Legacy VTK file of the C-alpha trace (Angstrom):
# vtk DataFile Version 3.0
C-alpha trace
ASCII
DATASET POLYDATA
POINTS 155 float
74.073 71.818 105.924
77.289 73.426 107.134
80.233 73.147 104.685
83.796 73.091 105.986
86.958 73.084 103.909
89.506 71.162 105.947
93.237 71.524 105.255
95.332 68.691 106.695
98.918 67.506 106.439
98.590 64.050 108.001
95.813 61.460 108.380
93.081 62.204 110.871
93.164 60.237 114.114
89.927 59.322 115.967
90.301 62.256 118.389
90.505 64.702 115.460
87.487 63.122 113.769
85.439 63.404 116.942
86.434 67.037 117.435
85.689 67.992 113.835
82.356 66.193 113.634
81.075 67.603 116.939
82.423 71.137 116.607
79.045 72.463 115.454
76.879 70.482 117.837
74.025 68.655 116.149
74.368 70.512 112.833
75.192 68.254 109.899
78.620 69.081 108.420
79.960 68.389 104.952
83.758 68.333 104.589
85.970 69.084 101.623
89.379 67.799 102.670
92.529 69.251 101.122
95.598 67.123 101.861
98.857 69.088 101.692
101.808 66.692 101.272
105.177 67.795 102.588
107.276 69.709 100.112
111.036 70.122 99.833
110.658 73.818 100.704
109.191 72.907 104.094
112.060 70.675 105.232
114.136 73.392 106.936
111.113 74.963 108.637
109.930 71.562 109.888
113.391 70.819 111.278
113.504 74.211 113.030
110.046 73.585 114.486
111.168 70.169 115.734
114.201 71.725 117.446
112.086 74.540 118.952
109.610 71.989 120.315
112.394 69.805 121.713
111.803 66.995 119.214
115.468 66.581 118.318
115.015 63.004 117.143
112.400 64.123 114.600
114.610 66.995 113.430
117.442 64.572 112.699
115.145 62.317 110.669
113.356 65.107 108.786
115.159 64.188 105.555
113.924 60.584 105.788
110.352 61.495 104.832
109.316 61.199 101.183
109.285 64.516 99.352
107.935 65.809 96.048
106.331 63.126 93.850
107.329 60.408 96.321
105.085 62.079 98.911
101.970 61.783 96.725
101.240 58.102 97.369
101.376 58.397 101.187
99.348 61.619 100.915
96.663 59.817 98.879
96.470 57.062 101.496
96.224 59.683 104.269
93.502 61.541 102.369
91.464 58.384 101.721
91.806 57.314 105.358
90.651 60.737 106.559
87.660 60.871 104.203
86.556 57.390 105.256
86.925 58.290 108.948
84.738 61.389 108.518
82.139 59.376 106.609
82.162 56.635 109.259
81.370 59.351 111.807
78.267 60.305 109.806
79.553 63.292 107.821
79.697 63.821 104.094
83.296 64.100 102.894
85.213 64.451 99.639
88.751 65.570 99.071
91.813 66.021 96.951
95.576 66.288 97.123
97.048 69.782 96.917
99.855 69.579 94.397
100.463 73.231 93.534
99.373 76.665 94.726
97.565 75.566 97.897
96.109 78.960 98.776
94.765 79.528 95.268
93.166 76.076 95.366
91.746 76.798 98.815
90.120 80.013 97.614
88.718 78.239 94.550
87.266 75.379 96.626
85.721 77.815 99.132
84.060 79.714 96.283
82.880 76.614 94.394
81.412 74.900 97.448
80.146 78.104 99.077
81.918 76.917 102.212
80.983 78.371 105.571
84.457 78.075 107.070
87.987 76.788 106.656
89.673 74.682 109.318
93.421 74.184 109.191
94.303 71.094 111.211
98.031 71.125 111.732
100.921 70.353 114.008
102.474 73.373 115.734
104.776 75.271 113.375
106.396 77.789 115.678
108.709 79.427 113.151
106.025 79.860 110.502
103.465 81.051 113.048
105.878 83.616 114.486
106.353 85.158 111.044
102.668 84.660 110.100
103.688 82.368 107.236
101.605 79.416 108.445
98.617 78.203 106.412
96.079 79.747 108.752
97.566 83.244 108.701
98.003 83.161 104.948
94.528 81.721 104.308
92.840 84.497 106.295
94.002 86.939 103.619
92.776 84.766 100.728
89.286 83.526 101.587
86.183 85.395 102.599
85.092 83.002 105.352
86.293 82.405 108.921
89.534 80.416 109.187
90.098 78.363 112.320
93.373 76.714 113.316
93.241 73.515 115.320
96.192 71.420 116.411
96.170 67.826 115.217
96.433 65.020 117.728
98.895 62.144 117.583
97.986 58.504 117.902
LINES 1 156
155 0 1 2 3 4 5 6 7 8 9 10 11 12 13 14 15 16 17 18 19 20 21 22 23 24 25 26 27 28 29 30 31 32 33 34 35 36 37 38 39 40 41 42 43 44 45 46 47 48 49 50 51 52 53 54 55 56 57 58 59 60 61 62 63 64 65 66 67 68 69 70 71 72 73 74 75 76 77 78 79 80 81 82 83 84 85 86 87 88 89 90 91 92 93 94 95 96 97 98 99 100 101 102 103 104 105 106 107 108 109 110 111 112 113 114 115 116 117 118 119 120 121 122 123 124 125 126 127 128 129 130 131 132 133 134 135 136 137 138 139 140 141 142 143 144 145 146 147 148 149 150 151 152 153 154
């Protein structure tokens, strides 16, 4: 069985589930989902990304999203939804919320599960990607398995 550690920042939509569960053809895939809730430190970068992508309305409302501890409950719902969607598609899936030190946790999970790969499913983050501060770029220096970045779909 192929083991994938999947880092997400929002709930999976059906298009994402289909992509993830068919990425390796007929091979059975087991997912360990790490849900990264938004943090206060990301607010400025998210707003800059929204402006760069022409999403001015989203940039204005960036401060309306729950942050810190308030973001945990929506993150838990998103994680549970995503795990159930992967299971409904026939894959094994478990997961957890990333509260602190996401890259250290990622490395630990990859080692413990003997994962074959890491997939970072994310929205475009132009500013972070330009400076190689996005999760994918940073993860490539922390884990000893291939790290793939895929862009999440919207409903």
